[in-house]
N, C-alpha and C positions, 0 to 999 in steps of 0.2 A: 612616691609623690607624683611621678610622671603619669601614673595610671589614673590619678584623680582628676587631672586637667581635662581629659576628654569627657569624663562623666559629669564634671561640673559644667562644662560648656554645653553638653547635651541637656542637662537639667535646666539651665537658664534658657537655652533656646526652646525647649519644650514648654516652659512656662510662658515665654513670650508668645509662642505660636498658639498655645491654648487660650491666652487672654484675647488675642486678635480674633480667633475663631469664636470664642464665647460672646464677645461684645458685638461682633459683626454678624454672626450667623445664628447665635442662639438667643438673642434678645436680652443679654445681660445689661444692666444699667448701673451707673454709679448712684450714690445716695441722692445727689443733686438732680441727676437725670430722672430718677424715679419720682422725686418730689414734683418736678416740672410736669411729668407725664400725668401724675395724679391730679394736679391742679387743672391741667387742660381738660382731663376727662370729667372732673367734677363741674367745671364751668359749662362744659357741653351738656351735661346731664341737667343742670339747673335751667339752662336755656331751653332745652327740650321740654322740661316740665312746666315752664312758665309761659311758653308760647300760646297754649290754649287760653290762659288767663288774659293775655294781651288781646287775642282775637275776640274773646267774649266782651272785654271792656270796649273794644272798637265797635263791635256790632250792637252793643246796647246803647251806644251814644246816639241820641236823637238826631244829631247832625252828621251821622256816619256817612251818608251818601255824598253830601257836599264836601266834607273834609277828605274823604277818600278819593274823590275825583280830583280835588286840588293836589293831593299828594301824588297821584299818578301823572299829573301834568308837569311835575318838577322833574329835573334831570335825575338820573339814577344816583348820582353822587349826593344829591340834596334830599332824596326821598326819605332816608333813615332819619335825618334831622327833622323833617317835616312830620314824620310819624311821632317822633318824640315830642315835638311842639304840640301836637294834638292831645297829648297826655295819656295815650293808650299804652305806652311802653313802661311807664312808671308803675310798678306793681304795688299793691297795698303794703304799706310798711316801709317802703323804700323812699329815699330822699331824691334820687336821681334816676335817670334812664340808663339802660345798658345797651351798648352798640350791638352786641351779638343778638340780644333779644329783639332789638329793632329790626335787624336783618331777617331773622327767622319769622317774626310776626308779619313783616311786609310780604315775605314770600308766601306765607300761609293765607294772608288776606287776598293776595293776587291769584293764588290757586283757587280759592273759594269763589272769586268773582268770574273766573273763566268758565 
Protein backbone atom coordinates (compact mmCIF):
# COMPACT_ATOMS: atom_id res chain seq x y z
CA UNK A 1 0.00 0.00 0.00
CA UNK A 2 2.85 2.40 0.75
CA UNK A 3 4.18 1.91 -2.77
CA UNK A 4 0.90 3.10 -4.32
CA UNK A 5 0.96 6.49 -2.62
CA UNK A 6 3.97 7.89 -4.59
CA UNK A 7 2.55 6.49 -7.85
CA UNK A 8 -0.87 8.02 -7.20
CA UNK A 9 0.64 11.40 -6.29
CA UNK A 10 2.84 11.24 -9.41
CA UNK A 11 -0.16 10.40 -11.60
CA UNK A 12 -2.25 13.23 -10.14
CA UNK A 13 0.65 15.67 -10.39
CA UNK A 14 1.32 14.59 -13.98
CA UNK A 15 -2.35 15.03 -14.92
CA UNK A 16 -2.42 18.52 -13.40
CA UNK A 17 0.82 19.48 -15.11
CA UNK A 18 -0.35 18.12 -18.46
CA UNK A 19 -3.63 20.06 -18.15
CA UNK A 20 -1.78 23.28 -17.41
CA UNK A 21 0.63 22.75 -20.29
CA UNK A 22 -2.18 21.71 -22.66
CA UNK A 23 -4.43 24.69 -21.99
CA UNK A 24 -1.65 27.27 -21.73
CA UNK A 25 0.81 26.01 -24.32
CA UNK A 26 -1.00 23.83 -26.81
CA UNK A 27 -4.17 25.88 -27.26
CA UNK A 28 -6.63 23.44 -25.73
CA UNK A 29 -10.09 24.91 -25.08
CA UNK A 30 -13.07 23.99 -23.00
CA UNK A 31 -16.37 23.51 -24.83
CA UNK A 32 -17.51 26.98 -23.76
CA UNK A 33 -14.21 28.54 -24.80
CA UNK A 34 -14.35 26.83 -28.17
CA UNK A 35 -17.90 28.10 -28.72
CA UNK A 36 -16.87 31.64 -27.86
CA UNK A 37 -13.89 31.42 -30.19
CA UNK A 38 -16.09 30.07 -33.00
CA UNK A 39 -18.65 32.84 -32.51
CA UNK A 40 -15.96 35.53 -32.54
CA UNK A 41 -14.40 34.13 -35.71
CA UNK A 42 -17.75 33.82 -37.48
CA UNK A 43 -18.71 37.39 -36.59
CA UNK A 44 -15.36 38.61 -37.91
CA UNK A 45 -15.85 36.65 -41.14
CA UNK A 46 -19.35 38.07 -41.63
CA UNK A 47 -18.08 41.59 -41.03
CA UNK A 48 -15.26 41.07 -43.52
CA UNK A 49 -17.67 39.67 -46.11
CA UNK A 50 -20.23 42.46 -45.71
CA UNK A 51 -17.82 45.40 -45.68
CA UNK A 52 -17.73 45.63 -49.49
CA UNK A 53 -21.57 45.66 -49.51
CA UNK A 54 -21.56 48.60 -47.12
CA UNK A 55 -18.94 50.45 -49.18
CA UNK A 56 -20.92 49.83 -52.38
CA UNK A 57 -24.14 51.09 -50.76
CA UNK A 58 -22.35 54.21 -49.58
CA UNK A 59 -20.71 54.96 -52.90
CA UNK A 60 -23.94 54.42 -54.83
CA UNK A 61 -25.79 56.94 -52.65
CA UNK A 62 -26.37 60.12 -54.69
CA UNK A 63 -25.64 62.18 -51.56
CA UNK A 64 -22.47 60.25 -50.70
CA UNK A 65 -20.06 63.19 -50.81
CA UNK A 66 -22.22 65.37 -48.57
CA UNK A 67 -23.02 62.63 -46.07
CA UNK A 68 -19.45 61.35 -45.95
CA UNK A 69 -18.09 64.84 -45.33
CA UNK A 70 -20.58 65.27 -42.49
CA UNK A 71 -19.57 61.90 -41.03
CA UNK A 72 -15.90 62.84 -41.13
CA UNK A 73 -16.65 66.09 -39.28
CA UNK A 74 -18.13 64.12 -36.37
CA UNK A 75 -15.98 63.02 -33.43
CA UNK A 76 -14.48 59.57 -33.84
CA UNK A 77 -16.88 58.32 -31.16
CA UNK A 78 -19.91 59.51 -33.11
CA UNK A 79 -18.76 58.55 -36.63
CA UNK A 80 -20.03 54.95 -36.44
CA UNK A 81 -23.47 56.15 -35.36
CA UNK A 82 -23.52 58.77 -38.11
CA UNK A 83 -22.61 56.10 -40.65
CA UNK A 84 -25.47 53.93 -39.38
CA UNK A 85 -27.82 56.92 -39.54
CA UNK A 86 -26.88 57.36 -43.21
CA UNK A 87 -28.31 53.86 -43.79
CA UNK A 88 -25.22 52.38 -45.37
CA UNK A 89 -24.46 49.89 -42.60
CA UNK A 90 -27.82 48.14 -42.66
CA UNK A 91 -27.37 45.34 -45.17
CA UNK A 92 -30.27 44.12 -47.28
CA UNK A 93 -32.50 41.81 -45.26
CA UNK A 94 -31.32 43.10 -41.87
CA UNK A 95 -33.46 45.19 -39.56
CA UNK A 96 -30.65 47.02 -37.78
CA UNK A 97 -27.03 48.07 -38.22
CA UNK A 98 -23.99 46.27 -36.85
CA UNK A 99 -21.35 48.12 -34.84
CA UNK A 100 -18.42 46.02 -36.09
CA UNK A 101 -19.59 46.40 -39.68
CA UNK A 102 -19.93 50.16 -39.19
CA UNK A 103 -16.36 50.37 -37.93
CA UNK A 104 -14.98 48.25 -40.79
CA UNK A 105 -17.02 50.15 -43.40
CA UNK A 106 -15.92 53.52 -42.05
CA UNK A 107 -12.29 52.44 -42.16
CA UNK A 108 -12.68 51.16 -45.74
CA UNK A 109 -14.40 54.37 -46.86
CA UNK A 110 -11.72 56.52 -45.25
CA UNK A 111 -8.97 54.40 -46.86
CA UNK A 112 -10.63 54.79 -50.26
CA UNK A 113 -10.89 58.57 -49.76
CA UNK A 114 -7.17 58.90 -49.00
